N, C-alpha and C positions, 0 to 999 in steps of 0.2 A: 486924304486917306479914303480910299474906295471901301464899299462894303465887302467886296469879294476879295479874299485874301491872295488869289492868283494874280491880281492886278496891282498889288502893293509895290511900291519902290523898296530898295534896300534899306533906306532911312526908315520907311513906315515900319517894315518887318522888324527891324532892330529896335525901335521904340515899343513895339506891341511885345516883343519878347522881354525887354527890360521891365515893362510895367507888370507883366505876368509873373516874372521872377520876383518882383518886389511883393506882389500879392500872396505868392507861394510861401515866402519867407515869413510874411506876417502870419499867415495861418498856421504855418510850423510852429511858430514861437507861441502862439496861442494854444494850439493842441498840446505842445509839450508842457506849458505851464498848467493846464488843467490837469493833465495826467500826474504831474508832480504834486499838485494840490490835493488830489484825490489819493495819492499814495501817502502823502504826509498825514492826512486826515485818518487813514486806515491804520496807519503805524501807531499813531498816538491813541486811538480807540482800542486797538488790541493789546497795548501795554497797560491799560487800565488807568491812564493818567486823567481821563475825564470822568469825574465821580457822577455827575448829573446827566449823563447821556441816557436816552430813553431805554436802551437795551443793555445798559451796564448791569453787571450781576449785583444783586443785593447782598450786602454783607450782614451776616447774622448779628443779632443783638448780643453784646456781652452777657455771658451767663455768670450769675454771681453764685459763689459757692453755697452749698447747703449749710443751714446753720446747725451748729452742734447741738445734739439732743440734751435737753436740760431736765426733763421729767424722768423720775426714777423708774416709771413703768416701761420706758423703752430702753434703759440701760440694763446690762447683764448683772446677775447677783454677783457680789464679791466672792472671789474663791479663796478657800482657806487651805 
């Protein structure tokens, strides 16, 4: 096979195109799988399934109800 493509035989040209098509397919599969991976990660993070992600929203601590007033100074006087 010559370095200059104009001097290639038909067999050389066919072999070159087959190798190039094979590389293109491999790169296409790699690119598609990376896009699918990033999309999947994005969907999982946006649905809130990952709790310890660095930018996950912090859920507020549970608030306990206020205790009932026991002292007579805070209660209303009995009505008659």
